[in-house]
DOVO-910683 format. One record per atom (N, C-alpha, C, CB): x, y, z; atom name. Coordinates in steps of 0.02 Angstrom, whole numbers, plus 50000, padded with zeros to 5 digits. Glycine has a CB too. Example, Ala and Ser with C-alpha at 12.3 -4.5 7.8 and 13.67 -1.06 7.14 Angstrom:
! DOVO-910683
   east  north     up  atome
  50660  49716  50390      N
  50615  49775  50390     CA
  50660  49835  50390      C
  50565  49776  50452     CB
  50642  49888  50354      N
  50684  49947  50357     CA
  50645  50002  50394      C
  50704  49970  50286     CB
This chain:
! DOVO-910683
   east  north     up  atome
  54630  48586  49319      N
  54584  48609  49268     CA
  54582  48685  49270      C
  54514  48579  49279     CB
  54578  48715  49211      N
  54578  48788  49207     CA
  54508  48815  49208      C
  54615  48812  49144     CB
  54502  48881  49213      N
  54437  48914  49214     CA
  54401  48904  49149      C
  54444  48988  49229     CB
  54437  48904  49096      N
  54407  48895  49030     CA
  54377  48826  49026      C
  54457  48905  48974     CB
  54413  48775  49054      N
  54387  48708  49051     CA
  54323  48703  49093      C
  54439  48658  49076     CB
  54322  48737  49149      N
  54261  48737  49190     CA
  54202  48764  49151      C
  54272  48778  49254     CB
  54214  48818  49114      N
  54160  48848  49075     CA
  54139  48802  49018      C
  54180  48916  49047     CB
  54188  48769  48988      N
  54171  48727  48931     CA
  54133  48666  48954      C
  54234  48706  48893     CB
  54145  48642  49014      N
  54109  48584  49039     CA
  54043  48605  49071      C
  54152  48546  49089     CB
  54027  48668  49070      N
  53964  48691  49097     CA
  53966  48702  49171      C
  53910  48643  49081     CB
  54025  48702  49201      N
  54029  48714  49273     CA
  54053  48784  49283      C
  54077  48663  49307     CB
  54017  48826  49317      N
  54040  48893  49329     CA
  54096  48891  49380      C
  53982  48938  49353     CB
  54138  48940  49375      N
  54191  48943  49424     CA
  54164  48971  49489      C
  54250  48984  49400     CB
  54202  48966  49539      N
  54181  48987  49605     CA
  54163  49060  49606      C
  54235  48973  49656     CB
  54198  49103  49571      N
  54184  49176  49570     CA
  54118  49190  49537      C
  54240  49213  49533     CB
  54098  49155  49485      N
  54034  49164  49451     CA
  53976  49144  49495      C
  54032  49124  49386     CB
  53986  49092  49534      N
  53933  49068  49579     CA
  53918  49120  49633      C
  53953  49002  49612     CB
  53968  49152  49658      N
  53958  49204  49708     CA
  53921  49264  49678      C
  54025  49227  49737     CB
  53936  49279  49617      N
  53902  49336  49584     CA
  53828  49322  49577      C
  53934  49351  49515     CB
  53812  49260  49556      N
  53741  49242  49547     CA
  53704  49244  49613      C
  53735  49171  49517     CB
  53733  49218  49666      N
  53700  49219  49731     CA
  53692  49289  49757      C
  53738  49177  49782     CB
  53742  49333  49743      N
  53736  49403  49762     CA
  53679  49436  49724      C
  53802  49441  49750     CB
  53675  49421  49661      N
  53621  49449  49619     CA
  53554  49426  49644      C
  53631  49430  49545     CB
  53547  49362  49657      N
  53482  49336  49678     CA
  53463  49363  49747      C
  53483  49260  49678     CB
  53511  49372  49792      N
  53497  49400  49857     CA
  53475  49472  49851      C
  53558  49394  49903     CB
  53507  49509  49807      N
  53488  49579  49795     CA
  53418  49583  49766      C
  53539  49614  49748     CB
  53405  49539  49718      N
  53338  49537  49687     CA
  53285  49520  49739      C
  53337  49487  49629     CB
  53301  49472  49782      N
  53253  49452  49834     CA
  53239  49509  49882      C
  53278  49391  49872     CB
  53292  49545  49900      N
  53283  49601  49946     CA
  53240  49655  49914      C
  53352  49630  49965     CB
  53253  49669  49850      N
  53212  49719  49814     CA
  53139  49697  49810      C
  53240  49731  49743     CB
  53130  49632  49795      N
  53062  49605  49791     CA
  53027  49609  49858      C
  53064  49532  49767     CB
  53063  49592  49912      N
  53033  49596  49978     CA
  53016  49668  49997      C
  53081  49566  50030     CB
  53062  49715  49978      N
  53048  49785  49993     CA
  52987  49810  49954      C
  53109  49829  49975     CB
  52983  49790  49890      N
  52925  49812  49851     CA
  52861  49780  49877      C
  52935  49795  49777     CB
  52865  49717  49900      N
  52806  49685  49929     CA
  52786  49719  49994      C
  52819  49610  49941     CB
  52838  49737  50033      N
  52824  49770  50096     CA
  52793  49839  50084      C
  52888  49778  50138     CB
  52817  49873  50033      N
  52787  49938  50016     CA
  52717  49929  49988      C
  52831  49976  49965     CB
  52707  49875  49950      N
  52641  49862  49920     CA
  52590  49834  49968      C
  52649  49815  49862     CB
  52613  49805  50024      N
  52567  49775  50073     CA
  52517  49824  50100      C
  52606  49744  50130     CB
  52538  49885  50122      N
  52487  49933  50145     CA
  52439  49953  50089      C
  52522  49995  50174     CB
  52466  49960  50028      N
  52423  49977  49971     CA
  52371  49922  49959      C
  52465  49989  49908     CB
  52394  49860  49962      N
  52349  49803  49951     CA
  52297  49800  50007      C
  52389  49737  49948     CB
  52318  49811  50069      N
  52271  49810  50125     CA
  52220  49866  50119      C
  52309  49817  50193     CB
  52243  49925  50098      N
  52197  49981  50087     CA
  52148  49966  50031      C
  52236  50047  50072     CB
  52176  49936  49977      N
  52133  49918  49920     CA
  52081  49867  49940      C
  52176  49891  49861     CB
  52103  49818  49980      N
  52057  49765  50003     CA
  52002  49796  50047      C
  52095  49711  50042     CB
  52021  49840  50093      N
  51972  49872  50137     CA
  51923  49913  50096      C
  52007  49917  50189     CB
  51950  49948  50046      N
  51907  49990  50003     CA
  51857  49946  49965      C
  51949  50031  49954     CB
  51882  49890  49937      N
  51838  49844  49900     CA
  51785  49814  49946      C
  51879  49789  49867     CB
  51804  49798  50008      N
  51755  49770  50055     CA
  51701  49821  50071      C
  51790  49747  50120     CB
  51720  49884  50081      N
  51671  49937  50093     CA
  51624  49945  50034      C
  51706  50004  50108     CB
  51652  49943  49973      N
  51611  49949  49913     CA
  51563  49890  49907      C
  51655  49953  49850     CB
  51586  49830  49925      N
  51544  49771  49923     CA
  51486  49777  49972      C
  51585  49708  49938     CB
  51501  49800  50033      N
  51449  49810  50084     CA
  51398  49862  50060      C
  51480  49832  50152     CB
  51424  49917  50031      N
  51379  49970  50006     CA
  51336  49943  49949      C
  51420  50031  49983     CB
  51365  49902  49905      N
  51327  49874  49848     CA
  51273  49827  49873      C
  51374  49838  49799     CB
  51290  49785  49923      N
  51240  49739  49952     CA
  51183  49779  49984      C
  51273  49692  50005     CB
  51201  49832  50022      N
  51151  49874  50055     CA
  51105  49906  50002      C
  51185  49928  50098     CB
  51135  49932  49949      N
  51096  49964  49896     CA
  51050  49913  49863      C
  51142  49997  49844     CB
  51076  49853  49853      N
  51036  49800  49822     CA
  50976  49783  49866      C
  51078  49737  49810     CB
  50987  49777  49932      N
  50932  49762  49978     CA
  50880  49818  49978      C
  50959  49750  50049     CB
  50905  49880  49977      N
  50859  49937  49976     CA
  50817  49938  49912      C
  50898  50003  49983     CB
  50850  49923  49857      N
  50814  49922  49792     CA
  50761  49867  49792      C
  50864  49912  49734     CB
  50779  49809  49819      N
  50730  49754  49823     CA
  50671  49774  49867      C
  50764  49690  49850     CB
  50685  49806  49923      N
  50631  49827  49968     CA
  50586  49879  49934      C
  50660  49856  50034     CB
  50617  49926  49899      N
  50578  49977  49864     CA
  50534  49945  49810      C
  50624  50030  49832     CB
  50562  49897  49774      N
  50523  49864  49721     CA
  50465  49824  49752      C
  50568  49816  49680     CB
  50477  49792  49808      N
  50424  49754  49842     CA
  50369  49802  49866      C
  50453  49714  49901     CB
  50389  49859  49895      N
  50339  49908  49917     CA
  50300  49936  49858      C
  50374  49965  49955     CB
  50334  49949  49803      N
  50301  49975  49743     CA
  50251  49924  49717      C
  50353  49993  49689     CB
  50270  49860  49717      N
  50225  49808  49693     CA
  50163  49803  49738      C
  50261  49739  49692     CB
  50174  49806  49804      N
  50117  49804  49851     CA
  50071  49863  49841      C
  50142  49801  49923     CB
  50101  49924  49834      N
  50061  49984  49823     CA
  50020  49978  49759      C
  50105  50046  49820     CB
  50052  49953  49706      N
  50017  49945  49642     CA
  49960  49896  49648      C
  50066  49922  49588     CB
  49972  49840  49683      N
  49919  49790  49693     CA
  49861  49821  49732      C
  49947  49728  49729     CB
  49878  49860  49785      N
  49825  49892  49825     CA
  49786  49942  49784      C
  49855  49926  49887     CB
  49822  49981  49742      N
  49788  50030  49699     CA
  49741  49997  49650      C
  49839  50073  49662     CB
  49764  49941  49621      N
  49722  49905  49573     CA
  49661  49876  49609      C
  49762  49848  49538     CB
  49673  49848  49669      N
  49617  49820  49708     CA
  49566  49875  49726      C
  49643  49787  49773     CB
  49591  49933  49748      N
  49546  49989  49764     CA
  49509  50013  49702      C
  49584  50046  49796     CB
  49543  50014  49645      N
  49511  50036  49583     CA
  49453  49989  49566      C
  49561  50038  49525     CB
  49464  49924  49577      N
  49410  49876  49564     CA
  49353  49884  49615      C
  49436  49804  49565     CB
  49373  49892  49678      N
  49323  49897  49732     CA
  49279  49959  49726      C
  49356  49896  49799     CB
  49311  50015  49709      N
  49275  50079  49713     CA
  49263  50111  49645      C
  49313  50127  49756     CB
  49271  50073  49591      N
  49260  50100  49524     CA
  49188  50123  49515      C
  49278  50048  49471     CB
  49142  50091  49550      N
  49071  50107  49542     CA
  49048  50166  49585      C
  49030  50047  49560     CB
  49092  50194  49624      N
  49072  50244  49673     CA
  49034  50303  49641      C
  49133  50271  49709     CB
  49060  50330  49588      N
  49027  50388  49556     CA
  48961  50366  49525      C
  49073  50418  49502     CB
  48961  50308  49494      N
  48900  50282  49462     CA
  48846  50270  49514      C
  48916  50217  49423     CB
  48866  50241  49571      N
  48818  50228  49625     CA
  48789  50294  49650      C
  48853  50190  49684     CB
  48832  50345  49658      N
  48809  50410  49680     CA
  48755  50439  49634      C
  48867  50458  49685     CB
  48761  50424  49569      N
  48712  50449  49521     CA
  48647  50409  49524      C
  48741  50445  49450     CB
  48650  50345  49542      N
  48590  50303  49544     CA
  48549  50310  49608      C
  48609  50231  49535     CB
  48581  50330  49662      N
  48547  50333  49726     CA
  48485  50378  49726      C
  48594  50356  49780     CB
  48486  50436  49692      N
  48425  50476  49691     CA
  48366  50440  49658      C
  48438  50541  49653     CB
  48379  50394  49612      N
  48325  50355  49582     CA
  48293  50311  49635      C
  48351  50312  49522     CB
  48334  50278  49676      N
  48309  50236  49729     CA
  48269  50279  49779      C
  48367  50199  49766     CB
  48296  50338  49796      N
  48261  50383  49842     CA
  48192  50401  49815      C
  48303  50447  49854     CB
  48189  50417  49751      N
  48125  50438  49720     CA
  48075  50380  49719      C
  48137  50463  49649     CB
  48098  50320  49707      N
  48052  50262  49708     CA
  48025  50252  49779      C
  48088  50198  49683     CB
  48068  50261  49830      N
  48044  50254  49899     CA
  47994  50308  49916      C
  48103  50257  49948     CB
  48007  50370  49894      N
  47959  50424  49906     CA
  47893  50412  49870      C
  47989  50491  49883     CB
  47896  50385  49810      N
  47835  50370  49772     CA
  47792  50320  49810      C
  47853  50343  49701     CB
  47824  50269  49839      N
  47786  50220  49878     CA
  47753  50252  49939      C
  47832  50162  49900     CB
  47788  50298  49970      N
  47759  50332  50029     CA
  47701  50377  50009      C
  47813  50373  50065     CB
  47704  50405  49949      N
  47652  50452  49928     CA
  47589  50418  49902      C
  47680  50497  49874     CB
  47595  50356  49881      N
  47537  50320  49853     CA
  47490  50300  49909      C
  47559  50257  49812     CB
  47426  50310  49898      N
  47374  50290  49945     CA
  47367  50214  49941      C
  47306  50327  49931     CB
  47388  50178  49992      N
  47388  50105  49992     CA
  47317  50076  49992      C
  47426  50079  50052     CB
  47268  50115  50016      N
  47200  50090  50020     CA
  47162  50096  49954      C
  47162  50128  50074     CB
  47187  50136  49908      N
  47153  50147  49844     CA
  47166  50087  49798      C
  47177  50213  49810     CB
  47111  50051  49778      N
  47117  49992  49736     CA
  47143  50010  49666      C
  47049  49958  49730     CB
  47127  50070  49643      N
  47149  50091  49577     CA
  47225  50099  49574      C
  47115  50158  49557     CB
  47257  50112  49632      N
  47329  50123  49635     CA
  47367  50059  49651      C
  47345  50176  49688     CB
  47330  50003  49659      N
  47362  49941  49679     CA
  47414  49918  49627      C
  47310  49887  49689     CB
  47397  49920  49564      N
  47443  49898  49511     CA
  47504  49943  49508      C
  47407  49898  49442     CB
  47493  50009  49516      N
  47549  50056  49516     CA
  47595  50042  49576      C
  47523  50129  49519     CB
  47566  50030  49634      N
  47605  50016  49694     CA
  47648  49954  49683      C
  47559  50006  49755     CB
  47618  49901  49656      N
  47656  49839  49644     CA
  47714  49851  49595      C
  47610  49784  49618     CB
  47701  49890  49543      N
  47753  49905  49493     CA
  47812  49943  49523      C
  47723  49945  49435     CB
  47795  49993  49564      N
  47848  50033  49596     CA
  47887  49990  49646      C
  47818  50095  49631     CB
  47851  49947  49684      N
  47883  49903  49732     CA
  47932  49855  49697      C
  47831  49864  49772     CB
  47909  49826  49641      N
  47952  49779  49604     CA
  48014  49815  49575      C
  47913  49746  49547     CB
  48004  49875  49550      N
  48060  49914  49523     CA
  48110  49931  49579      C
  48035  49978  49489     CB
  48084  49952  49636      N
  48127  49969  49692     CA
  48165  49907  49716      C
  48085  49998  49750     CB
  48130  49850  49720      N
  48163  49788  49742     CA
  48218  49768  49694      C
  48112  49731  49749     CB
  48207  49776  49629      N
  48259  49760  49580     CA
  48321  49804  49591      C
  48232  49770  49508     CB
  48309  49868  49602      N
  48365  49914  49615     CA
  48402  49893  49678      C
  48339  49987  49623     CB
  48365  49878  49730      N
  48396  49860  49794     CA
  48437  49795  49788      C
  48343  49852  49848     CB
  48411  49747  49749      N
  48448  49684  49738     CA
  48514  49696  49702      C
  48405  49635  49699     CB
  48512  49740  49652      N
  48574  49757  49615     CA
  48624  49791  49663      C
  48558  49803  49554     CB
  48599  49836  49704      N
  48644  49870  49751     CA
  48677  49820  49798      C
  48605  49922  49792     CB
  48639  49772  49824      N
  48667  49722  49870     CA
  48718  49678  49833      C
  48610  49679  49900     CB
  48703  49660  49771      N
  48748  49618  49732     CA
  48816  49651  49724      C
  48717  49602  49663     CB
  48817  49716  49718      N
  48880  49752  49709     CA
  48907  49782  49775      C
  48871  49808  49658     CB
  48885  49753  49831      N
  48909  49771  49898     CA
  48896  49845  49915      C
  48982  49757  49904     CB
  48838  49869  49895      N
  48816  49936  49912     CA
  48763  49928  49966      C
  48788  49976  49849     CB
  48781  49948  50026      N
  48738  49936  50084     CA
  48704  50001  50106      C
  48779  49905  50142     CB
  48639  49998  50122      N
  48605  50058  50147     CA
  48622  50072  50220      C
  48529  50051  50138     CB
  48620  50136  50238      N
  48628  50157  50308     CA
  48562  50188  50328      C
  48689  50208  50317     CB
  48524  50152  50370      N
  48460  50176  50395     CA
  48462  50174  50471      C
  48399  50133  50366     CB
  48489  50227  50502      N
  48507  50224  50574     CA
  48453  50243  50624      C
  48565  50268  50584     CB
  48390  50242  50606      N
  48338  50264  50653     CA
  48342  50222  50717      C
  48268  50258  50621     CB
  48344  50258  50775      N
  48348  50225  50840     CA
  48419  50209  50862      C
  48308  50162  50838     CB
  48468  50222  50819      N
  48538  50208  50837     CA
  48573  50272  50861      C
  48576  50178  50777     CB
  48629  50265  50896      N
  48667  50325  50916     CA
  48693  50361  50853      C
  48725  50305  50963     CB
  48697  50426  50858      N
  48723  50466  50802     CA
  48798  50451  50792      C
  48712  50543  50816     CB
  48817  50439  50730      N
  48887  50425  50712     CA
  48907  50474  50657      C
  48897  50350  50688     CB
  48949  50524  50674      N
  48966  50576  50625     CA
  49004  50549  50564      C
  49008  50628  50658     CB
  49031  50489  50568      N
  49065  50460  50510     CA
  49016  50438  50456      C
  49109  50402  50531     CB
  48955  50418  50477      N
  48907  50393  50429     CA
  48842  50432  50427      C
  48892  50321  50445     CB
  48833  50479  50473      N
  48770  50517  50477     CA
  48784  50591  50472      C
  48733  50501  50543     CB
  48737  50626  50442      N
  48741  50699  50438     CA
  48679  50726  50473      C
  48746  50725  50364     CB
  48689  50762  50528      N
  48632  50789  50567     CA
  48603  50849  50530      C
  48654  50808  50639     CB
  48539  50844  50514      N
  48505  50900  50480     CA
  48473  50947  50532      C
  48452  50873  50432     CB
  48453  50917  50588      N
  48426  50957  50643     CA
  48428  50917  50708      C
  48353  50980  50627     CB
  48418  50953  50763      N
  48416  50921  50829     CA
  48350  50940  50863      C
  48478  50941  50873     CB
  48318  50892  50893      N
  48254  50904  50927     CA
  48258  50881  50999      C
  48197  50868  50890     CB
  48224  50921  51042      N
  48217  50899  51112     CA
  48158  50851  51115      C
  48206  50960  51160     CB
  48172  50789  51131      N
  48119  50739  51138     CA
  48129  50707  51206      C
  48122  50684  51079     CB
  48081  50719  51252      N
  48090  50697  51322     CA
  48102  50622  51330      C
  48031  50716  51361     CB
  48070  50580  51290      N
  48075  50508  51300     CA
  48137  50477  51267      C
  48013  50474  51273     CB
  48171  50515  51225      N
  48229  50487  51188     CA
  48295  50501  51223      C
  48231  50517  51118     CB
  48340  50454  51215      N
  48408  50462  51241     CA
  48443  50515  51198      C
  48448  50394  51240     CB
  48476  50563  51229      N
  48511  50614  51190     CA
  48562  50583  51142      C
  48547  50664  51236     CB
  48570  50614  51085      N
  48617  50593  51033     CA
  48595  50530  50996      C
  48686  50581  51063     CB
  48529  50517  50997      N
  48501  50460  50961     CA
  48467  50485  50898      C
  48451  50419  51006     CB
  48472  50447  50844      N
  48439  50466  50781     CA
  48365  50451  50789      C
  48470  50426  50719     CB
  48323  50503  50782      N
  48251  50494  50790     CA
  48213  50493  50724      C
  48223  50549  50834     CB
  48245  50517  50671      N
  48212  50516  50605     CA
  48266  50517  50551      C
  48163  50577  50597     CB
  48251  50488  50493      N
  48298  50486  50438     CA
  48264  50520  50378      C
  48319  50413  50420     CB
  48292  50577  50356      N
  48267  50611  50296     CA
  48285  50572  50233      C
  48295  50683  50292     CB
  48348  50548  50232      N
  48373  50514  50173     CA
  48424  50461  50195      C
  48404  50564  50122     CB
  48415  50400  50172      N
  48462  50346  50190     CA
  48531  50361  50161      C
  48437  50278  50165     CB
  48581  50337  50196      N
  48649  50340  50171     CA
  48669  50273  50140      C
  48699  50360  50226     CB
  48726  50271  50107      N
  48749  50209  50076     CA
  48825  50204  50081      C
  48727  50206  50001     CB
  48848  50140  50086      N
  48920  50126  50084     CA
  48933  50079  50026      C
  48945  50095  50151     CB
  48993  50084  49997      N
  49015  50039  49944     CA
  49077  50003  49970      C
  49031  50078  49877     CB
  49072  49937  49981      N
  49126  49898  50009     CA
  49152  49928  50074      C
  49184  49892  49959     CB
  49106  49953  50115      N
  49124  49982  50180     CA
  49144  50055  50178      C
  49180  49943  50209     CB
  49153  50083  50119      N
  49172  50154  50112     CA
  49109  50195  50101      C
  49224  50165  50053     CB
  49105  50251  50137      N
  49046  50294  50133     CA
  49039  50325  50063      C
  49048  50349  50186     CB
  48980  50315  50033      N
  48964  50348  49969     CA
  48923  50410  49982      C
  48926  50299  49921     CB
  48876  50402  50029      N
  48832  50459  50047     CA
  48810  50450  50120      C
  48770  50463  50000     CB
  48817  50502  50161      N
  48796  50495  50231     CA
  48719  50497  50236      C
  48826  50551  50275     CB
  48694  50466  50289      N
  48622  50469  50303     CA
  48607  50537  50332      C
  48600  50412  50352     CB
  48554  50569  50306      N
  48533  50635  50332     CA
  48481  50623  50386      C
  48505  50682  50275     CB
  48497  50644  50447      N
  48457  50623  50504     CA
  48439  50681  50550      C
  48494  50571  50544     CB
  48388  50667  50593      N
  48368  50712  50647     CA
  48391  50678  50711      C
  48288  50725  50648     CB
  48424  50716  50754      N
  48454  50688  50815     CA
  48420  50718  50877      C
  48531  50702  50817     CB
  48408  50674  50926      N
  48380  50697  50989     CA
  48433  50732  51030      C
  48349  50638  51030     CB
  48414  50788  51062      N
  48462  50822  51106     CA
  48435  50823  51177      C
  48477  50894  51081     CB
  48479  50835  51223      N
  48459  50836  51293     CA
  48413  50895  51306      C
  48522  50839  51339     CB
  48365  50885  51350      N
  48317  50938  51368     CA
  48355  50992  51406      C
  48258  50909  51410     CB
  48336  51054  51390      N
  48367  51111  51425     CA
  48344  51113  51497      C
  48351  51178  51389     CB
  48390  51127  51541      N
  48371  51129  51613     CA
  48346  51197  51632      C
  48431  51110  51658     CB
């Protein structure tokens, strides 16, 4: 059989087969070389992508933490706004309570003509005090207690032999707190140690 017959029957001749295998071996070598050259690039790209992924996860966690902190701060601010919204208003009303207490002290309790006035002032004062308690406004009346600079303001100090030094012996004006926060300190007289 001739070479032409081999080609016509679809059978390559021996020389053509060697050429194809040489071509495919050359192509495979080139492919392997390009893969080998690309392997460090791919490894570098993979490492870079992994670093970016770690950084993105870290940033995401930080953002979530910041948002959670912001939410907590906002909730606390809203809570404080509700708790202490009355602070200025309370400060304005306290002198009214003080004046009603002074009026009761000034009225002669033995005078029958003043009995109706006394009852009226007492009822008005009690109404004020009930409202203050309802809104968690507590009085500070520290007579006989140790002096506390956080809640008391010393107006003067007196040497009193029978009193323990640093004790409140008189209260000029009661103090008040709103939900535990000082609105006005109590103005007090404090006992001091006797001079030797």
